[in-house]
Backbone as XML, in Angstrom:
<?xml version="1.0"?>
<chain id="A" units="angstrom">
  <residue number="1" name="MET">
    <atom name="N" x="103.339" y="99.911" z="121.281"/>
    <atom name="CA" x="104.090" y="99.682" z="120.175"/>
    <atom name="C" x="103.161" y="98.956" z="119.030"/>
  </residue>
  <residue number="2" name="LYS">
    <atom name="N" x="103.094" y="99.433" z="117.733"/>
    <atom name="CA" x="102.229" y="98.764" z="116.949"/>
    <atom name="C" x="102.363" y="97.768" z="116.288"/>
  </residue>
  <residue number="3" name="SER">
    <atom name="N" x="101.942" y="96.791" z="116.162"/>
    <atom name="CA" x="101.887" y="95.516" z="115.395"/>
    <atom name="C" x="102.494" y="95.375" z="114.172"/>
  </residue>
  <residue number="4" name="HIS">
    <atom name="N" x="102.103" y="96.586" z="113.004"/>
    <atom name="CA" x="102.767" y="96.908" z="111.814"/>
    <atom name="C" x="103.175" y="97.978" z="111.499"/>
  </residue>
  <residue number="5" name="TYR">
    <atom name="N" x="104.234" y="97.898" z="110.723"/>
    <atom name="CA" x="104.625" y="98.735" z="110.033"/>
    <atom name="C" x="104.947" y="98.272" z="108.531"/>
  </residue>
  <residue number="6" name="ARG">
    <atom name="N" x="105.255" y="99.845" z="108.002"/>
    <atom name="CA" x="105.196" y="100.166" z="106.498"/>
    <atom name="C" x="106.976" y="99.314" z="106.246"/>
  </residue>
  <residue number="7" name="ALA">
    <atom name="N" x="107.624" y="99.261" z="107.016"/>
    <atom name="CA" x="109.377" y="99.510" z="107.131"/>
    <atom name="C" x="109.568" y="99.592" z="108.323"/>
  </residue>
  <residue number="8" name="VAL">
    <atom name="N" x="110.569" y="98.408" z="108.721"/>
    <atom name="CA" x="111.416" y="98.342" z="110.024"/>
    <atom name="C" x="112.877" y="98.693" z="109.930"/>
  </residue>
  <residue number="9" name="VAL">
    <atom name="N" x="113.499" y="99.011" z="110.286"/>
    <atom name="CA" x="114.815" y="99.080" z="110.014"/>
    <atom name="C" x="115.450" y="98.606" z="111.162"/>
  </residue>
  <residue number="10" name="ILE">
    <atom name="N" x="116.658" y="97.627" z="111.034"/>
    <atom name="CA" x="117.196" y="96.648" z="112.050"/>
    <atom name="C" x="118.556" y="97.612" z="112.215"/>
  </residue>
  <residue number="11" name="GLY">
    <atom name="N" x="118.936" y="98.192" z="113.836"/>
    <atom name="CA" x="120.372" y="98.428" z="113.428"/>
    <atom name="C" x="120.092" y="100.128" z="113.380"/>
  </residue>
  <residue number="12" name="GLY">
    <atom name="N" x="120.543" y="100.876" z="114.492"/>
    <atom name="CA" x="120.705" y="102.197" z="114.633"/>
    <atom name="C" x="122.318" y="102.742" z="114.482"/>
  </residue>
  <residue number="13" name="GLY">
    <atom name="N" x="122.879" y="102.455" z="113.539"/>
    <atom name="CA" x="124.159" y="103.156" z="113.323"/>
    <atom name="C" x="124.098" y="103.925" z="111.839"/>
  </residue>
  <residue number="14" name="VAL">
    <atom name="N" x="125.181" y="104.017" z="111.230"/>
    <atom name="CA" x="125.415" y="105.539" z="110.267"/>
    <atom name="C" x="124.397" y="104.791" z="109.175"/>
  </residue>
  <residue number="15" name="VAL">
    <atom name="N" x="124.219" y="103.210" z="108.869"/>
    <atom name="CA" x="123.205" y="102.841" z="107.564"/>
    <atom name="C" x="121.927" y="102.879" z="108.014"/>
  </residue>
  <residue number="16" name="GLY">
    <atom name="N" x="121.697" y="101.971" z="109.196"/>
    <atom name="CA" x="120.052" y="102.254" z="109.742"/>
    <atom name="C" x="119.482" y="103.764" z="109.427"/>
  </residue>
  <residue number="17" name="ALA">
    <atom name="N" x="120.006" y="104.247" z="110.385"/>
    <atom name="CA" x="119.782" y="105.808" z="110.586"/>
    <atom name="C" x="119.406" y="106.546" z="109.260"/>
  </residue>
  <residue number="18" name="SER">
    <atom name="N" x="120.547" y="106.408" z="108.619"/>
    <atom name="CA" x="120.599" y="107.112" z="106.775"/>
    <atom name="C" x="119.251" y="106.529" z="105.909"/>
  </residue>
  <residue number="19" name="VAL">
    <atom name="N" x="118.815" y="105.313" z="106.663"/>
    <atom name="CA" x="117.938" y="104.504" z="105.735"/>
    <atom name="C" x="116.425" y="104.887" z="106.610"/>
  </residue>
  <residue number="20" name="LEU">
    <atom name="N" x="116.363" y="105.207" z="107.850"/>
    <atom name="CA" x="115.126" y="105.784" z="108.389"/>
    <atom name="C" x="115.155" y="107.325" z="107.946"/>
  </residue>
  <residue number="21" name="TYR">
    <atom name="N" x="115.803" y="108.410" z="108.028"/>
    <atom name="CA" x="115.852" y="109.158" z="107.549"/>
    <atom name="C" x="115.405" y="109.641" z="105.939"/>
  </residue>
  <residue number="22" name="HIS">
    <atom name="N" x="116.138" y="108.650" z="105.166"/>
    <atom name="CA" x="115.552" y="109.200" z="103.811"/>
    <atom name="C" x="114.427" y="108.285" z="103.130"/>
  </residue>
  <residue number="23" name="LEU">
    <atom name="N" x="113.767" y="107.426" z="104.250"/>
    <atom name="CA" x="112.221" y="106.896" z="104.182"/>
    <atom name="C" x="111.644" y="107.598" z="104.217"/>
  </residue>
  <residue number="24" name="THR">
    <atom name="N" x="111.741" y="108.449" z="105.932"/>
    <atom name="CA" x="111.016" y="109.508" z="106.137"/>
    <atom name="C" x="110.775" y="110.539" z="105.164"/>
  </residue>
  <residue number="25" name="ARG">
    <atom name="N" x="111.970" y="110.790" z="104.254"/>
    <atom name="CA" x="112.320" y="112.060" z="103.434"/>
    <atom name="C" x="111.485" y="111.930" z="102.291"/>
  </residue>
  <residue number="26" name="PHE">
    <atom name="N" x="111.361" y="110.422" z="102.395"/>
    <atom name="CA" x="110.462" y="109.935" z="100.815"/>
    <atom name="C" x="108.749" y="110.252" z="101.256"/>
  </residue>
  <residue number="27" name="GLY">
    <atom name="N" x="108.287" y="110.528" z="102.131"/>
    <atom name="CA" x="107.024" y="110.760" z="102.995"/>
    <atom name="C" x="106.610" y="109.199" z="103.577"/>
  </residue>
  <residue number="28" name="TRP">
    <atom name="N" x="107.480" y="108.254" z="103.855"/>
    <atom name="CA" x="107.093" y="107.364" z="104.982"/>
    <atom name="C" x="106.951" y="107.811" z="106.221"/>
  </residue>
  <residue number="29" name="SER">
    <atom name="N" x="105.633" y="107.225" z="106.600"/>
    <atom name="CA" x="105.652" y="108.137" z="108.234"/>
    <atom name="C" x="105.325" y="106.765" z="109.196"/>
  </residue>
  <residue number="30" name="ASP">
    <atom name="N" x="105.193" y="105.593" z="108.429"/>
    <atom name="CA" x="104.909" y="104.613" z="109.283"/>
    <atom name="C" x="105.982" y="103.243" z="109.631"/>
  </residue>
  <residue number="31" name="VAL">
    <atom name="N" x="107.100" y="104.022" z="109.924"/>
    <atom name="CA" x="107.911" y="103.193" z="110.054"/>
    <atom name="C" x="109.035" y="103.545" z="111.409"/>
  </residue>
  <residue number="32" name="ALA">
    <atom name="N" x="109.804" y="102.013" z="111.517"/>
    <atom name="CA" x="110.681" y="101.847" z="112.906"/>
    <atom name="C" x="111.613" y="101.605" z="112.687"/>
  </residue>
  <residue number="33" name="LEU">
    <atom name="N" x="112.347" y="102.127" z="113.895"/>
    <atom name="CA" x="114.053" y="102.027" z="113.793"/>
    <atom name="C" x="113.908" y="100.736" z="115.242"/>
  </residue>
  <residue number="34" name="ILE">
    <atom name="N" x="114.956" y="99.847" z="115.026"/>
    <atom name="CA" x="115.145" y="98.639" z="115.994"/>
    <atom name="C" x="116.329" y="98.631" z="116.506"/>
  </residue>
  <residue number="35" name="GLU">
    <atom name="N" x="116.992" y="99.231" z="117.663"/>
    <atom name="CA" x="118.614" y="99.140" z="118.066"/>
    <atom name="C" x="118.573" y="98.582" z="119.568"/>
  </residue>
  <residue number="36" name="ARG">
    <atom name="N" x="119.479" y="97.453" z="119.635"/>
    <atom name="CA" x="119.445" y="96.945" z="121.035"/>
    <atom name="C" x="120.311" y="97.808" z="122.050"/>
  </residue>
  <residue number="37" name="ALA">
    <atom name="N" x="121.051" y="98.457" z="121.727"/>
    <atom name="CA" x="121.513" y="99.562" z="122.666"/>
    <atom name="C" x="121.332" y="101.114" z="122.178"/>
  </residue>
  <residue number="38" name="GLU">
    <atom name="N" x="122.023" y="101.870" z="122.726"/>
    <atom name="CA" x="121.938" y="103.341" z="121.890"/>
    <atom name="C" x="122.795" y="103.634" z="120.653"/>
  </residue>
  <residue number="39" name="LEU">
    <atom name="N" x="122.351" y="104.868" z="119.651"/>
    <atom name="CA" x="122.043" y="105.092" z="118.883"/>
    <atom name="C" x="123.731" y="105.019" z="118.505"/>
  </residue>
  <residue number="40" name="THR">
    <atom name="N" x="124.342" y="104.237" z="117.071"/>
    <atom name="CA" x="125.332" y="104.358" z="116.738"/>
    <atom name="C" x="126.545" y="103.445" z="118.056"/>
  </residue>
  <residue number="41" name="ALA">
    <atom name="N" x="126.200" y="102.989" z="118.732"/>
    <atom name="CA" x="126.828" y="102.348" z="119.559"/>
    <atom name="C" x="127.600" y="100.957" z="119.067"/>
  </residue>
  <residue number="42" name="GLY">
    <atom name="N" x="127.216" y="100.506" z="117.963"/>
    <atom name="CA" x="127.892" y="99.260" z="117.649"/>
    <atom name="C" x="129.004" y="99.290" z="116.763"/>
  </residue>
  <residue number="43" name="SER">
    <atom name="N" x="129.024" y="99.242" z="115.547"/>
    <atom name="CA" x="129.862" y="98.966" z="114.684"/>
    <atom name="C" x="130.384" y="100.359" z="113.596"/>
  </residue>
  <residue number="44" name="THR">
    <atom name="N" x="129.426" y="101.225" z="113.779"/>
    <atom name="CA" x="129.369" y="102.641" z="113.369"/>
    <atom name="C" x="130.348" y="103.616" z="114.690"/>
  </residue>
  <residue number="45" name="TRP">
    <atom name="N" x="130.361" y="102.892" z="115.778"/>
    <atom name="CA" x="131.211" y="103.810" z="116.525"/>
    <atom name="C" x="132.974" y="103.233" z="116.733"/>
  </residue>
  <residue number="46" name="HIS">
    <atom name="N" x="132.719" y="101.740" z="116.504"/>
    <atom name="CA" x="134.261" y="101.179" z="116.174"/>
    <atom name="C" x="134.845" y="101.565" z="114.747"/>
  </residue>
  <residue number="47" name="ALA">
    <atom name="N" x="133.941" y="102.118" z="113.826"/>
    <atom name="CA" x="134.725" y="102.263" z="112.313"/>
    <atom name="C" x="135.006" y="103.895" z="112.269"/>
  </residue>
  <residue number="48" name="ALA">
    <atom name="N" x="134.849" y="104.620" z="113.580"/>
    <atom name="CA" x="134.794" y="106.099" z="112.861"/>
    <atom name="C" x="135.617" y="106.829" z="112.144"/>
  </residue>
  <residue number="49" name="ALA">
    <atom name="N" x="135.767" y="107.305" z="111.558"/>
    <atom name="CA" x="136.176" y="107.888" z="109.722"/>
    <atom name="C" x="136.459" y="106.906" z="108.927"/>
  </residue>
  <residue number="50" name="GLY">
    <atom name="N" x="135.809" y="105.777" z="108.913"/>
    <atom name="CA" x="136.883" y="104.563" z="108.116"/>
    <atom name="C" x="136.046" y="105.037" z="106.565"/>
  </residue>
  <residue number="51" name="PHE">
    <atom name="N" x="135.105" y="105.653" z="106.294"/>
    <atom name="CA" x="135.067" y="105.828" z="105.229"/>
    <atom name="C" x="135.929" y="106.887" z="104.033"/>
  </residue>
  <residue number="52" name="HIS">
    <atom name="N" x="136.175" y="105.991" z="103.131"/>
    <atom name="CA" x="137.525" y="106.733" z="102.149"/>
    <atom name="C" x="136.724" y="107.624" z="101.186"/>
  </residue>
  <residue number="53" name="ALA">
    <atom name="N" x="137.471" y="108.393" z="100.990"/>
    <atom name="CA" x="136.869" y="109.773" z="99.841"/>
    <atom name="C" x="137.389" y="109.221" z="98.518"/>
  </residue>
  <residue number="54" name="LEU">
    <atom name="N" x="138.129" y="108.137" z="98.530"/>
    <atom name="CA" x="138.751" y="107.572" z="96.928"/>
    <atom name="C" x="138.289" y="106.374" z="96.793"/>
  </residue>
  <residue number="55" name="ASN">
    <atom name="N" x="137.562" y="106.235" z="95.840"/>
    <atom name="CA" x="137.211" y="104.975" z="94.984"/>
    <atom name="C" x="137.325" y="104.423" z="93.715"/>
  </residue>
  <residue number="56" name="ALA">
    <atom name="N" x="137.822" y="103.390" z="93.487"/>
    <atom name="CA" x="138.122" y="103.232" z="91.487"/>
    <atom name="C" x="136.327" y="103.122" z="91.140"/>
  </residue>
  <residue number="57" name="ASP">
    <atom name="N" x="135.789" y="102.454" z="91.898"/>
    <atom name="CA" x="133.996" y="102.425" z="91.493"/>
    <atom name="C" x="133.560" y="103.799" z="91.537"/>
  </residue>
  <residue number="58" name="PRO">
    <atom name="N" x="132.967" y="104.337" z="90.085"/>
    <atom name="CA" x="131.965" y="105.758" z="90.114"/>
    <atom name="C" x="130.831" y="105.572" z="90.764"/>
  </residue>
  <residue number="59" name="ASN">
    <atom name="N" x="130.250" y="104.245" z="90.901"/>
    <atom name="CA" x="128.935" y="104.373" z="91.702"/>
    <atom name="C" x="129.322" y="104.473" z="93.127"/>
  </residue>
  <residue number="60" name="VAL">
    <atom name="N" x="130.514" y="103.650" z="93.575"/>
    <atom name="CA" x="130.642" y="103.819" z="94.645"/>
    <atom name="C" x="131.174" y="105.226" z="95.441"/>
  </residue>
  <residue number="61" name="ALA">
    <atom name="N" x="131.883" y="105.702" z="94.730"/>
    <atom name="CA" x="132.235" y="107.195" z="94.462"/>
    <atom name="C" x="131.181" y="108.223" z="94.861"/>
  </residue>
  <residue number="62" name="ALA">
    <atom name="N" x="130.419" y="107.937" z="93.877"/>
    <atom name="CA" x="129.353" y="108.875" z="93.709"/>
    <atom name="C" x="128.326" y="108.710" z="95.182"/>
  </residue>
  <residue number="63" name="LEU">
    <atom name="N" x="128.351" y="107.725" z="95.608"/>
    <atom name="CA" x="127.722" y="107.233" z="96.740"/>
    <atom name="C" x="127.980" y="107.825" z="97.851"/>
  </residue>
  <residue number="64" name="GLN">
    <atom name="N" x="129.462" y="108.080" z="98.609"/>
    <atom name="CA" x="130.205" y="108.409" z="99.185"/>
    <atom name="C" x="130.210" y="109.993" z="99.174"/>
  </residue>
  <residue number="65" name="ASP">
    <atom name="N" x="130.287" y="110.480" z="97.825"/>
    <atom name="CA" x="130.221" y="111.944" z="97.615"/>
    <atom name="C" x="128.787" y="112.711" z="98.021"/>
  </residue>
  <residue number="66" name="TYR">
    <atom name="N" x="127.681" y="111.286" z="97.849"/>
    <atom name="CA" x="126.195" y="112.115" z="98.509"/>
    <atom name="C" x="126.386" y="111.874" z="100.274"/>
  </residue>
  <residue number="67" name="THR">
    <atom name="N" x="126.948" y="111.004" z="100.389"/>
    <atom name="CA" x="126.415" y="110.828" z="102.359"/>
    <atom name="C" x="127.993" y="111.827" z="102.822"/>
  </residue>
</chain>
């Protein structure tokens, strides 16, 4: 394991995996993801289907639509 990374993402749930995915899509190659168990084993697993399609805030609604 290297001692330095451009970015370190803590947590391999839906948000952490998405952050890592998008960093690599933007061309970042020196990144690492740290997860204490297996991917999506924490809060993401407990909140399955917890994303709501409707939201009064247009910015949050656009983010939900994007993801």
